[in-house]
DSSP file (Angstrom, degrees, kcal/mol; ACC not computed):
  #  RESIDUE AA STRUCTURE BP1 BP2  ACC     N-H-->O    O-->H-N    N-H-->O    O-->H-N    TCO  KAPPA ALPHA  PHI   PSI    X-CA   Y-CA   Z-CA
    1    1 A M     >        0   0    0      0, 0.0     4,-2.0     0, 0.0     5,-0.2   0.000 360.0 360.0 360.0 -45.8    0.0    0.0    0.0
    2    2 A K  H  >  +     0   0    0      1,-0.2     4,-2.0     2,-0.2     5,-0.1   0.889 360.0  52.6 -61.7 -38.7    2.8    2.4    0.9
    3    3 A R  H  > S+     0   0    0      1,-0.2     4,-2.8     2,-0.2    -1,-0.2   0.895 106.7  53.1 -63.8 -40.4    4.6    1.6   -2.3
    4    4 A D  H  > S+     0   0    0      1,-0.2     4,-2.9     2,-0.2    -1,-0.2   0.909 109.1  48.0 -62.0 -42.4    1.4    2.4   -4.3
    5    5 A S  H  X S+     0   0    0     -4,-2.0     4,-2.1     2,-0.2    -1,-0.2   0.870 111.8  50.7 -68.8 -33.9    1.0    5.8   -2.7
    6    6 A F  H  X S+     0   0    0     -4,-2.0     4,-2.2     2,-0.2    -2,-0.2   0.945 112.4  46.3 -64.0 -47.7    4.7    6.5   -3.4
    7    7 A T  H  X S+     0   0    0     -4,-2.8     4,-2.6     1,-0.2    -2,-0.2   0.912 111.4  51.7 -61.3 -43.4    4.3    5.5   -7.0
    8    8 A N  H  X S+     0   0    0     -4,-2.9     4,-2.9     1,-0.2    -1,-0.2   0.895 109.1  51.5 -60.5 -39.3    1.1    7.6   -7.3
    9    9 A G  H  X S+     0   0    0     -4,-2.1     4,-2.5     2,-0.2    -1,-0.2   0.902 109.4  49.4 -63.2 -41.5    3.0   10.6   -5.9
   10   10 A V  H  X S+     0   0    0     -4,-2.2     4,-2.2     2,-0.2    -2,-0.2   0.923 113.1  46.5 -63.4 -44.3    5.7   10.1   -8.5
   11   11 A I  H  X S+     0   0    0     -4,-2.6     4,-2.7     2,-0.2    -2,-0.2   0.913 111.5  51.9 -66.0 -41.8    3.2   10.0  -11.3
   12   12 A D  H  X S+     0   0    0     -4,-2.9     4,-2.1     1,-0.2    -2,-0.2   0.922 111.1  47.5 -59.4 -44.0    1.3   13.0   -9.9
   13   13 A Q  H  X S+     0   0    0     -4,-2.5     4,-2.5     1,-0.2    -1,-0.2   0.886 111.2  52.0 -63.6 -38.0    4.6   15.0   -9.8
   14   14 A T  H  X S+     0   0    0     -4,-2.2     4,-2.8     2,-0.2    -2,-0.2   0.917 108.1  50.5 -64.4 -43.8    5.4   13.8  -13.3
   15   15 A L  H  X S+     0   0    0     -4,-2.7     4,-2.3     1,-0.2    -2,-0.2   0.907 111.6  48.7 -60.6 -41.8    2.0   15.0  -14.6
   16   16 A H  H  X S+     0   0    0     -4,-2.1     4,-2.4     2,-0.2    -2,-0.2   0.918 111.3  49.7 -63.2 -43.8    2.6   18.4  -13.0
   17   17 A W  H  X S+     0   0    0     -4,-2.5     4,-1.5     2,-0.2    -2,-0.2   0.903 109.9  50.8 -63.7 -41.9    6.0   18.5  -14.5
   18   18 A I  H  < S+     0   0    0     -4,-2.8     3,-0.3     1,-0.2    -1,-0.2   0.936 111.1  49.3 -59.4 -46.3    4.6   17.7  -18.0
   19   19 A D  H >< S+     0   0    0     -4,-2.3     3,-1.0     1,-0.2    -2,-0.2   0.897 111.4  48.6 -60.5 -41.8    2.0   20.4  -17.5
   20   20 A E  H 3< S+     0   0    0     -4,-2.4    -1,-0.2     1,-0.2    -2,-0.2   0.762 120.1  37.9 -69.5 -25.1    4.7   23.0  -16.5
   21   21 A N  T >< S+     0   0    0     -4,-1.5     3,-2.0    -3,-0.3    -1,-0.2  -0.003  74.6 127.5-115.6  27.3    6.9   22.0  -19.5
   22   22 A I  T <  S+     0   0    0     -3,-1.0     4,-0.1     1,-0.3    -1,-0.1   0.747  72.9  54.3 -60.6 -25.9    4.1   21.5  -22.1
   23   23 A H  T 3  S+     0   0    0     -3,-0.2    -1,-0.3    -4,-0.1     2,-0.2   0.530  99.0  79.4 -86.9  -5.4    5.8   23.8  -24.6
   24   24 A E  S <  S-     0   0    0     -3,-2.0     2,-1.0    -6,-0.2    -3,-0.0  -0.494  96.6 -96.9 -94.2 167.3    9.1   21.9  -24.4
   25   25 A R        -     0   0    0     -2,-0.2     2,-0.5    61,-0.0    -2,-0.1  -0.782  47.5-170.5 -83.3 105.8   10.1   18.7  -26.1
   26   26 A V        -     0   0    0     -2,-1.0     2,-0.2    -4,-0.1    32,-0.0  -0.883   4.5-174.3-104.1 124.9    9.4   16.2  -23.4
   27   27 A T     >  -     0   0    0     -2,-0.5     4,-2.1     1,-0.1     5,-0.2  -0.719  40.3-111.8-115.5 166.2   10.5   12.6  -24.0
   28   28 A L  H  > S+     0   0    0     -2,-0.2     4,-2.7     1,-0.2     5,-0.2   0.862 120.1  57.5 -61.7 -36.3   10.2    9.3  -22.1
   29   29 A D  H  > S+     0   0    0      2,-0.2     4,-2.7     1,-0.2    -1,-0.2   0.918 105.6  50.1 -59.6 -43.7   13.9    9.5  -21.4
   30   30 A D  H  > S+     0   0    0      1,-0.2     4,-2.5     2,-0.2    -2,-0.2   0.931 112.9  45.9 -59.2 -46.8   13.4   12.9  -19.7
   31   31 A L  H  X S+     0   0    0     -4,-2.1     4,-2.0     2,-0.2     6,-0.3   0.907 113.3  48.3 -66.6 -42.2   10.6   11.5  -17.6
   32   32 A A  H  X>S+     0   0    0     -4,-2.7     4,-1.8     2,-0.2     5,-1.0   0.933 113.4  47.7 -63.2 -45.3   12.5    8.4  -16.6
   33   33 A R  H  <5S+     0   0    0     -4,-2.7    -2,-0.2    -5,-0.2    -1,-0.2   0.910 111.1  51.8 -61.5 -42.3   15.5   10.4  -15.7
   34   34 A K  H  <5S+     0   0    0     -4,-2.5    -1,-0.2     1,-0.2    -2,-0.2   0.861 116.5  39.1 -62.9 -37.1   13.4   12.8  -13.7
   35   35 A T  H  <5S-     0   0    0     -4,-2.0    -1,-0.2     2,-0.2    -2,-0.2   0.658 106.0-123.1 -89.8 -16.6   11.8   10.0  -11.7
   36   36 A G  T  <5S+     0   0    0     -4,-1.8     2,-0.2     1,-0.3    -3,-0.2   0.538  72.0 119.6  85.5   5.8   14.9    7.8  -11.3
   37   37 A Y  S   <S-     0   0    0     -5,-1.0    -1,-0.3    -6,-0.3    -2,-0.2  -0.624  71.9-100.2 -97.1 160.6   13.2    4.8  -12.9
   38   38 A S     >  -     0   0    0     -2,-0.2     4,-3.0     1,-0.1     5,-0.3  -0.406  37.8-110.2 -68.9 158.7   14.3    3.0  -16.0
   39   39 A K  H  > S+     0   0    0      1,-0.2     4,-2.6     2,-0.2     5,-0.2   0.931 119.2  49.1 -55.9 -46.1   12.4    4.0  -19.2
   40   40 A W  H  > S+     0   0    0      1,-0.2     4,-2.0     2,-0.2    -1,-0.2   0.931 114.4  43.3 -61.5 -47.9   10.7    0.6  -19.2
   41   41 A H  H  > S+     0   0    0      2,-0.2     4,-2.6     1,-0.2     5,-0.2   0.910 114.0  50.6 -68.1 -41.8    9.7    0.6  -15.6
   42   42 A F  H  X S+     0   0    0     -4,-3.0     4,-3.0     1,-0.2     5,-0.2   0.939 109.8  50.6 -60.1 -46.1    8.5    4.2  -15.7
   43   43 A Q  H  X S+     0   0    0     -4,-2.6     4,-2.6    -5,-0.3     5,-0.2   0.904 110.6  49.9 -59.2 -41.8    6.4    3.5  -18.7
   44   44 A R  H  X S+     0   0    0     -4,-2.0     4,-2.3    -5,-0.2    -1,-0.2   0.931 113.2  45.3 -62.0 -46.6    4.9    0.4  -17.0
   45   45 A L  H  X S+     0   0    0     -4,-2.6     4,-1.9     2,-0.2    -2,-0.2   0.914 113.5  50.0 -63.6 -43.5    4.1    2.5  -13.8
   46   46 A F  H  X S+     0   0    0     -4,-3.0     4,-3.1     1,-0.2     5,-0.3   0.935 112.7  46.0 -61.8 -47.3    2.6    5.4  -15.9
   47   47 A Y  H  X S+     0   0    0     -4,-2.6     4,-2.5    -5,-0.2    -1,-0.2   0.891 109.8  54.5 -65.2 -39.3    0.4    3.1  -17.9
   48   48 A A  H  < S+     0   0    0     -4,-2.3    -1,-0.2    -5,-0.2    -2,-0.2   0.874 118.0  36.0 -62.2 -36.3   -0.8    1.2  -14.8
   49   49 A R  H  < S+     0   0    0     -4,-1.9    -2,-0.2    -5,-0.2    -1,-0.2   0.875 131.0  27.5 -83.2 -39.8   -1.8    4.5  -13.2
   50   50 A M  H  < S-     0   0    0     -4,-3.1    -3,-0.2     2,-0.3    -2,-0.2   0.597  88.0-133.9-104.4 -13.5   -3.1    6.4  -16.3
   51   51 A S  S  < S+     0   0    0     -4,-2.5     2,-0.3    -5,-0.3    -4,-0.2   0.785  81.9  81.0  59.9  29.2   -4.3    3.7  -18.7
   52   52 A I  S    S-     0   0    0     -6,-0.3    -2,-0.3    -5,-0.1    -1,-0.2  -0.969  88.5-101.0-154.8 149.4   -2.4    5.5  -21.5
   53   53 A T     >  -     0   0    0     -2,-0.3     4,-2.5     1,-0.1     5,-0.2  -0.363  31.4-117.9 -71.0 157.2    1.2    5.6  -22.5
   54   54 A A  H  > S+     0   0    0      1,-0.2     4,-2.6     2,-0.2     5,-0.2   0.902 115.4  52.9 -61.6 -40.9    3.3    8.6  -21.4
   55   55 A A  H  > S+     0   0    0      1,-0.2     4,-2.5     2,-0.2    -1,-0.2   0.912 110.9  46.2 -62.6 -42.6    3.9    9.6  -25.1
   56   56 A S  H  > S+     0   0    0      2,-0.2     4,-2.8     1,-0.2     5,-0.2   0.895 111.4  52.6 -66.7 -39.3    0.2    9.5  -25.8
   57   57 A Y  H  X S+     0   0    0     -4,-2.5     4,-2.5     2,-0.2    -2,-0.2   0.936 111.4  46.1 -60.5 -46.5   -0.6   11.5  -22.7
   58   58 A I  H  X S+     0   0    0     -4,-2.6     4,-2.4     2,-0.2    -2,-0.2   0.935 113.4  49.0 -62.7 -47.1    2.0   14.2  -23.7
   59   59 A R  H  X S+     0   0    0     -4,-2.5     4,-2.3     1,-0.2    -2,-0.2   0.933 113.5  46.5 -58.2 -47.6    0.7   14.3  -27.3
   60   60 A N  H  X S+     0   0    0     -4,-2.8     4,-2.8     1,-0.2    -1,-0.2   0.889 110.9  52.1 -64.6 -39.5   -2.9   14.6  -26.1
   61   61 A A  H  X S+     0   0    0     -4,-2.5     4,-2.1    -5,-0.2    -1,-0.2   0.913 110.6  48.2 -63.1 -42.3   -2.1   17.3  -23.5
   62   62 A K  H  X S+     0   0    0     -4,-2.4     4,-2.1     2,-0.2    -2,-0.2   0.914 113.0  48.1 -63.4 -42.9   -0.3   19.4  -26.2
   63   63 A L  H  X S+     0   0    0     -4,-2.3     4,-1.7     2,-0.2    -2,-0.2   0.917 110.4  50.5 -65.4 -42.9   -3.2   19.0  -28.6
   64   64 A M  H  X S+     0   0    0     -4,-2.8     4,-1.1     1,-0.2    -1,-0.2   0.893 111.8  48.1 -63.9 -38.8   -5.8   20.0  -25.9
   65   65 A R  H  X S+     0   0    0     -4,-2.1     4,-1.6     1,-0.2     3,-0.3   0.893 108.5  54.8 -66.2 -38.0   -3.8   23.1  -25.0
   66   66 A S  H  X S+     0   0    0     -4,-2.1     4,-2.6     1,-0.2    -2,-0.2   0.826  99.4  61.4 -66.7 -29.7   -3.5   23.9  -28.7
   67   67 A V  H  X S+     0   0    0     -4,-1.7     4,-1.9     2,-0.2    -1,-0.2   0.906 103.1  50.7 -60.3 -41.0   -7.3   23.8  -29.0
   68   68 A I  H  X S+     0   0    0     -4,-1.1     4,-2.8    -3,-0.3    -1,-0.2   0.904 110.0  49.6 -64.1 -41.3   -7.5   26.6  -26.5
   69   69 A D  H  X S+     0   0    0     -4,-1.6     4,-2.0     1,-0.2     6,-0.2   0.896 107.9  54.1 -64.0 -39.4   -5.0   28.6  -28.5
   70   70 A L  H  < S+     0   0    0     -4,-2.6    -1,-0.2     1,-0.2    -2,-0.2   0.893 115.9  39.6 -60.3 -38.4   -7.0   28.0  -31.7
   71   71 A K  H  < S+     0   0    0     -4,-1.9    -2,-0.2    -5,-0.2    -1,-0.2   0.904 126.4  29.7 -78.4 -42.6  -10.0   29.4  -30.0
   72   72 A F  H  < S+     0   0    0     -4,-2.8     2,-0.3    -5,-0.2    -2,-0.2   0.462 109.9  62.3-106.2  -1.7   -8.7   32.3  -28.1
   73   73 A S     <  -     0   0    0     -4,-2.0     0, 0.0    -5,-0.2     0, 0.0  -0.834  63.3-140.6-123.1 163.7   -5.6   33.5  -30.0
   74   74 A D        +     0   0    0     -2,-0.3    -4,-0.1     2,-0.0    -1,-0.1   0.309  59.8 131.5 -97.6   6.0   -5.0   35.0  -33.5
   75   75 A R        -     0   0    0     -6,-0.2    -2,-0.1     1,-0.1     2,-0.1  -0.260  62.6-112.2 -59.6 144.0   -1.8   33.0  -33.9
   76   76 A N     >  -     0   0    0      1,-0.1     4,-1.8     4,-0.0     3,-0.4  -0.356  28.3-107.2 -75.1 163.6   -1.5   31.2  -37.2
   77   77 A I  H  > S+     0   0    0      1,-0.2     4,-2.6     2,-0.2     5,-0.2   0.856 116.8  55.5 -63.2 -37.0   -1.6   27.4  -37.2
   78   78 A I  H  > S+     0   0    0      1,-0.2     4,-2.4     2,-0.2    -1,-0.2   0.891 107.8  48.9 -65.4 -36.8    2.1   27.0  -37.9
   79   79 A S  H  > S+     0   0    0     -3,-0.4     4,-2.3     2,-0.2    -1,-0.2   0.852 111.1  50.2 -71.8 -32.0    3.1   29.1  -34.9
   80   80 A I  H  X S+     0   0    0     -4,-1.8     4,-1.5     2,-0.2    -2,-0.2   0.916 110.1  51.0 -67.0 -42.6    0.7   27.1  -32.7
   81   81 A A  H  <>S+     0   0    0     -4,-2.6     5,-2.6     1,-0.2     3,-0.3   0.931 112.9  45.3 -58.4 -46.2    2.3   23.9  -34.0
   82   82 A E  H ><5S+     0   0    0     -4,-2.4     3,-1.7     1,-0.2    -1,-0.2   0.885 106.2  60.4 -65.1 -39.4    5.8   25.3  -33.2
   83   83 A K  H 3<5S+     0   0    0     -4,-2.3    -1,-0.2     1,-0.3    -2,-0.2   0.847 109.0  43.5 -57.3 -35.4    4.7   26.5  -29.8
   84   84 A Y  T 3<5S-     0   0    0     -4,-1.5    -1,-0.3    -3,-0.3    -2,-0.2   0.211 122.5-102.5-100.6  15.0    3.8   22.9  -28.8
   85   85 A G  T < 5 +     0   0    0     -3,-1.7     2,-0.3     1,-0.3    -3,-0.2   0.647  65.9 151.3  82.7  16.0    6.9   21.3  -30.3
   86   86 A F      < -     0   0    0     -5,-2.6    -1,-0.3    -6,-0.2     3,-0.1  -0.612  47.3-133.4 -79.7 143.9    5.5   19.9  -33.5
   87   87 A S  S    S-     0   0    0     -2,-0.3     2,-0.3     1,-0.1    -1,-0.1   0.738  79.9  -4.3 -72.0 -23.0    8.2   19.7  -36.3
   88   88 A S  S  > S-     0   0    0      1,-0.1     4,-2.2    -7,-0.1     5,-0.1  -0.979  70.0-104.5-159.7 166.4    5.9   21.2  -38.9
   89   89 A Q  H  > S+     0   0    0     -2,-0.3     4,-3.0     1,-0.2     5,-0.2   0.876 121.1  55.0 -63.8 -36.5    2.4   22.3  -39.6
   90   90 A Q  H  > S+     0   0    0      2,-0.2     4,-2.7     1,-0.2     5,-0.2   0.916 107.8  47.9 -63.7 -43.1    1.8   19.1  -41.5
   91   91 A S  H  > S+     0   0    0      2,-0.2     4,-2.4     1,-0.2     5,-0.2   0.925 114.3  47.1 -62.6 -44.5    2.8   17.0  -38.6
   92   92 A Y  H  X S+     0   0    0     -4,-2.2     4,-3.1     2,-0.2     5,-0.2   0.939 113.7  47.0 -61.7 -48.4    0.6   19.0  -36.3
   93   93 A T  H  X S+     0   0    0     -4,-3.0     4,-2.8     2,-0.2     5,-0.2   0.910 112.9  49.1 -62.6 -43.3   -2.4   18.9  -38.6
   94   94 A R  H  X S+     0   0    0     -4,-2.7     4,-2.1    -5,-0.2    -1,-0.2   0.933 115.8  42.8 -62.1 -46.6   -2.0   15.1  -39.2
   95   95 A T  H  X S+     0   0    0     -4,-2.4     4,-2.3    -5,-0.2     5,-0.3   0.917 114.5  51.0 -65.8 -43.8   -1.7   14.4  -35.5
   96   96 A F  H  X>S+     0   0    0     -4,-3.1     4,-3.4    -5,-0.2     5,-0.5   0.932 111.9  46.8 -58.4 -48.1   -4.6   16.8  -34.7
   97   97 A K  H  X5S+     0   0    0     -4,-2.8     4,-1.4    -5,-0.2    -1,-0.2   0.887 111.5  51.7 -64.3 -39.5   -6.8   15.2  -37.3
   98   98 A H  H  <5S+     0   0    0     -4,-2.1    -1,-0.2    -5,-0.2    -2,-0.2   0.916 122.6  29.3 -62.9 -43.7   -6.0   11.7  -36.1
   99   99 A V  H  <5S+     0   0    0     -4,-2.3    -2,-0.2    -5,-0.1    -3,-0.2   0.912 130.3  34.2 -84.7 -46.0   -6.8   12.4  -32.4
  100  100 A M  H  <5S-     0   0    0     -4,-3.4    25,-1.1    -5,-0.3    26,-0.7   0.644  95.6-129.7 -90.2 -16.2   -9.4   15.1  -32.7
  101  101 A K  S  <<S+     0   0    0     -4,-1.4     2,-0.3    -5,-0.5    -4,-0.2   0.716  81.6  63.5  71.9  22.3  -11.2   13.9  -35.8
  102  102 A C  S    S-     0   0    0     -6,-0.4    -2,-0.3    -9,-0.1    -1,-0.2  -0.948  87.7 -96.4-157.1 171.7  -11.1   17.3  -37.5
  103  103 A T     >  -     0   0    0     -2,-0.3     4,-2.6     1,-0.1     5,-0.2  -0.566  31.1-115.5 -91.4 158.5   -8.4   19.7  -38.8
  104  104 A P  H  > S+     0   0    0      0, 0.0     4,-2.5     0, 0.0     5,-0.1   0.894 116.6  51.2 -58.3 -39.6   -7.1   22.7  -36.8
  105  105 A S  H  > S+     0   0    0      2,-0.2     4,-2.2     1,-0.2     5,-0.2   0.906 111.2  46.7 -67.7 -39.3   -8.4   25.1  -39.3
  106  106 A L  H  > S+     0   0    0      2,-0.2     4,-1.7     1,-0.2    -1,-0.2   0.911 111.3  52.9 -65.2 -41.2  -11.9   23.6  -39.2
  107  107 A C  H  < S+     0   0    0     -4,-2.6     4,-0.4     1,-0.2    -2,-0.2   0.927 109.6  48.9 -57.3 -46.2  -11.7   23.6  -35.4
  108  108 A R  H >< S+     0   0    0     -4,-2.5     3,-1.4     1,-0.2     4,-0.3   0.902 108.9  51.5 -64.0 -41.8  -10.9   27.3  -35.5
  109  109 A T  H >< S+     0   0    0     -4,-2.2     3,-1.0     1,-0.3    -1,-0.2   0.807 103.3  60.0 -67.7 -27.1  -13.8   28.2  -37.9
  110  110 A R  G >< S+     0   0    0     -4,-1.7     3,-1.9     1,-0.2    -1,-0.3   0.621  81.6  86.0 -73.7 -10.9  -16.2   26.3  -35.6
  111  111 A C  G <  S+     0   0    0     -3,-1.4    -1,-0.2    -4,-0.4    -2,-0.2   0.804  85.1  55.5 -58.8 -28.7  -15.2   28.7  -32.8
  112  112 A D  G <  S+     0   0    0     -3,-1.0    -1,-0.3    -4,-0.3    -2,-0.2   0.528 102.3  71.1 -83.6  -5.2  -17.8   31.1  -34.1
  113  113 A S  S <  S-     0   0    0     -3,-1.9     2,-0.3    -4,-0.1     3,-0.0  -0.362  76.0-131.1 -95.5 179.7  -20.6   28.5  -33.8
  114  114 A S    >>  -     0   0    0     -2,-0.1     3,-1.4     1,-0.1     4,-0.7  -0.906  28.7-107.6-125.7 162.4  -22.2   27.0  -30.8
  115  115 A L  G >4 S+     0   0    0     -2,-0.3     3,-1.0     1,-0.3    -1,-0.1   0.847 119.8  57.4 -57.5 -34.0  -22.7   23.3  -30.1
  116  116 A T  G 34 S+     0   0    0      1,-0.2    -1,-0.3    -3,-0.0    -3,-0.0   0.739 101.4  56.9 -71.5 -20.9  -26.4   23.7  -30.8
  117  117 A D  G <4 S+     0   0    0     -3,-1.4     2,-0.3     2,-0.1    -1,-0.2   0.629  95.7  84.1 -80.6 -13.6  -25.7   25.1  -34.3
  118  118 A M  S << S-     0   0    0     -3,-1.0     5,-0.1    -4,-0.7    -8,-0.0  -0.656  82.9-116.9 -96.5 145.1  -23.7   21.9  -35.2
  119  119 A A    >>  -     0   0    0     -2,-0.3     3,-2.3     1,-0.1     4,-0.5  -0.488  36.6-109.9 -68.6 147.8  -25.1   18.6  -36.5
  120  120 A P  G >4 S+     0   0    0      0, 0.0     3,-1.1     0, 0.0    -1,-0.1   0.840 119.0  55.8 -51.6 -36.7  -24.3   15.8  -34.1
  121  121 A G  G 34 S+     0   0    0      1,-0.2    -2,-0.0     3,-0.0    -3,-0.0   0.659 100.7  60.1 -70.8 -14.5  -21.8   14.3  -36.5
  122  122 A D  G <4 S+     0   0    0     -3,-2.3     2,-1.2     1,-0.1    -1,-0.2   0.552  77.5  98.5 -88.7  -8.9  -19.9   17.6  -36.6
  123  123 A V    <<  +     0   0    0     -3,-1.1     2,-0.1    -4,-0.5    -1,-0.1  -0.674  55.9 175.8 -86.2  98.5  -19.1   17.7  -32.9
  124  124 A C     >  -     0   0    0     -2,-1.2     4,-2.2     1,-0.1     5,-0.2  -0.327  48.0 -92.6 -93.7 178.7  -15.6   16.3  -32.6
  125  125 A K  H  > S+     0   0    0    -25,-1.1     4,-2.0     1,-0.2     5,-0.1   0.877 126.0  52.8 -60.3 -39.3  -13.3   16.0  -29.6
  126  126 A A  H  > S+     0   0    0    -26,-0.7     4,-3.0     2,-0.2    -1,-0.2   0.904 107.3  51.3 -65.1 -41.4  -11.8   19.4  -30.3
  127  127 A C  H  > S+     0   0    0    -27,-0.2     4,-2.8     2,-0.2     5,-0.2   0.924 109.2  50.2 -62.4 -44.0  -15.2   21.1  -30.4
  128  128 A R  H  X S+     0   0    0     -4,-2.2     4,-1.2     1,-0.2    -1,-0.2   0.912 113.0  47.1 -60.5 -40.8  -16.2   19.5  -27.1
  129  129 A Q  H  X S+     0   0    0     -4,-2.0     4,-0.6     2,-0.2     3,-0.2   0.930 112.8  49.2 -65.0 -46.0  -12.9   20.8  -25.6
  130  130 A M  H >< S+     0   0    0     -4,-3.0     3,-1.3     1,-0.2    -2,-0.2   0.939 113.4  44.5 -58.8 -49.5  -13.4   24.3  -27.1
  131  131 A F  H >< S+     0   0    0     -4,-2.8     3,-1.0     1,-0.3     4,-0.3   0.680 102.1  66.0 -76.1 -16.0  -16.9   24.7  -25.9
  132  132 A S  H 3< S+     0   0    0     -4,-1.2     3,-0.4    -5,-0.2    -1,-0.3   0.682  98.2  56.7 -75.2 -15.4  -16.1   23.4  -22.4
  133  133 A H  T << S+     0   0    0     -3,-1.3    -1,-0.2    -4,-0.6    -2,-0.2   0.289  80.2  92.3 -95.5   9.1  -13.9   26.5  -21.9
  134  134 A D    <         0   0    0     -3,-1.0    -1,-0.2     1,-0.2    -2,-0.1   0.823 360.0 360.0 -71.1 -30.6  -16.7   28.9  -22.6
  135  135 A E              0   0    0     -3,-0.4    -1,-0.2    -4,-0.3    -2,-0.1   0.506 360.0 360.0 -71.6 360.0  -17.7   29.2  -19.0
C-alpha cells in the first residue's frame, strides 16, 4: 500500500512537470531520468496508473492546449504547431486530425458557432474541448 502511494505521488509529480513543460520537447527519457526509474519501468508504472502511455498522454495534452490557442488567439496554425513542439504544420495537422477527428483550421472556424448550431456528427473531440472552456 505504501509503495502504491509513493508511485502515485511520483506519477502526480510527473503529470505536474509535464504540464509545466508542455511547450518543451518532453521525452520518455526525460521523464524516466526525472523520476529515477528506467524507461521501461517508468512506462509500466505510468500506464498502470493512467491507462495511457506517457507519449500519448503528452501528445494529447499538447493537442488539448493547442485547441485553447486555436479558439482564443489570433496566432497562425504554424506558430501554434511550433509552440507545442511539432516539427511542422503538416505533422501538427496530421496528429490533430488523427486524435481530434477534424483539422485545426476547421476547429478554428467552428469557434464562431455553438454546439447547438452543429449537426451531431460535426461535434468532434476538439469542439467539445473548445466549448467546455466557454464558461
